[in-house]
C-alpha positions as CSV (number, residue, x, y, z in Angstrom):
1,M,26.5,18.0,39.3
2,K,28.4,14.7,39.3
3,R,25.3,12.8,38.4
4,M,24.6,15.2,35.5
5,V,28.0,14.7,34.1
6,L,27.7,10.9,34.5
7,R,24.4,11.0,32.6
8,L,25.9,13.1,29.8
9,V,28.8,10.7,29.4
10,A,26.5,7.7,29.5
11,L,24.4,9.3,26.7
12,V,27.3,10.6,24.4
13,A,29.8,7.7,24.8
14,P,27.6,5.0,23.1
15,M,26.9,7.3,20.2
16,L,30.6,7.9,19.6
17,V,31.5,4.2,19.8
18,A,28.5,2.8,17.9
19,S,29.1,4.9,14.8
20,T,32.3,3.1,14.0
21,A,30.6,-0.3,14.5
22,F,28.2,0.4,11.6
23,A,30.8,1.8,9.3
24,Q,31.4,-0.5,6.3
25,E,32.5,-0.3,2.7
26,G,29.9,-0.2,-0.1
27,G,28.3,-3.3,-1.4
28,G,26.8,-4.4,1.9
29,S,23.4,-4.9,0.4
30,N,22.4,-7.6,-2.0
31,A,19.3,-8.6,-3.9
32,S,17.9,-10.8,-1.1
33,D,18.0,-7.8,1.3
34,E,16.1,-5.7,-1.2
35,K,13.5,-8.4,-1.7
36,M,13.1,-8.7,2.1
37,W,12.5,-5.0,2.6
38,A,10.1,-4.9,-0.4
39,Y,8.1,-7.8,1.1
40,L,8.1,-6.1,4.4
41,A,7.0,-2.8,2.9
42,A,4.2,-4.4,0.9
43,G,2.9,-6.3,4.0
44,L,3.0,-3.2,6.2
45,A,1.3,-1.1,3.6
46,I,-1.7,-3.4,3.2
47,G,-1.8,-4.2,6.9
48,L,-1.9,-0.6,7.9
49,A,-4.4,0.3,5.2
50,A,-6.7,-2.6,6.2
51,F,-6.4,-1.6,9.9
52,G,-7.1,2.1,9.2
53,G,-9.9,1.4,6.8
54,S,-11.7,-1.0,9.2
55,L,-11.5,1.6,12.0
56,G,-12.9,4.3,9.7
57,Q,-15.7,2.1,8.4
58,G,-16.6,1.0,11.9
59,R,-16.8,4.5,13.2
60,A,-18.7,5.8,10.2
61,A,-21.3,3.0,10.5
62,A,-21.6,3.5,14.2
63,A,-22.2,7.2,13.8
64,A,-24.7,6.6,11.1
65,L,-26.6,4.0,13.1
66,E,-26.6,6.3,16.1
67,G,-28.0,9.1,14.0
68,I,-30.7,6.9,12.6
69,A,-31.6,5.6,16.1
70,R,-32.0,9.2,17.4
71,N,-34.0,10.3,14.4
72,P,-35.5,7.5,12.3
73,N,-37.1,10.0,9.9
74,A,-33.6,11.1,8.8
75,S,-32.5,7.6,7.7
76,G,-32.8,8.5,4.0
77,K,-30.6,11.5,4.5
78,I,-28.0,9.6,6.5
79,F,-27.9,6.4,4.5
80,T,-26.6,7.8,1.1
81,P,-23.7,9.9,2.5
82,M,-22.7,6.9,4.7
83,I,-22.5,4.6,1.7
84,I,-20.5,7.2,-0.3
85,G,-18.1,7.6,2.7
86,L,-17.7,3.8,3.1
87,A,-17.0,3.5,-0.6
88,L,-14.3,6.2,-0.4
89,I,-12.7,4.6,2.6
90,E,-12.7,1.2,0.8
91,S,-11.2,2.8,-2.3
92,L,-8.2,4.0,-0.2
93,V,-7.7,0.5,1.1
94,I,-7.8,-0.8,-2.5
95,Y,-5.3,1.8,-3.5
96,A,-3.0,0.6,-0.8
97,L,-3.5,-2.9,-2.1
98,V,-2.5,-1.8,-5.6
99,I,0.6,-0.1,-4.3
100,A,1.5,-3.2,-2.3
101,I,1.1,-5.4,-5.4
102,M,3.3,-3.0,-7.4
103,I,6.0,-3.1,-4.7
104,F,5.7,-6.9,-4.5
105,T,6.0,-7.5,-8.2
106,K,8.9,-5.0,-8.7
107,T,11.3,-7.3,-7.0
């Protein structure tokens, strides 16, 4: 029981003390802070989009090649939907690039 109370105090006490440390008056942010966060947001947006798009394209191509390897006669039926899927994945990455450029140029 004593350990449980000690754990509870150790959890609650920093929350009560830390809230006053971050209290401040208005005007704490300035233009350079906004630019910094905008640049970070733009970089993260394009980075995550490129990472997700490359994973999706890799898996789609691997699945299509595996399907063609198992049944070479179905290559015509697999190739066209694969190209359409890859184009849609790439369009999402380009959309993220456009959003990142819009965030970047707004500041």
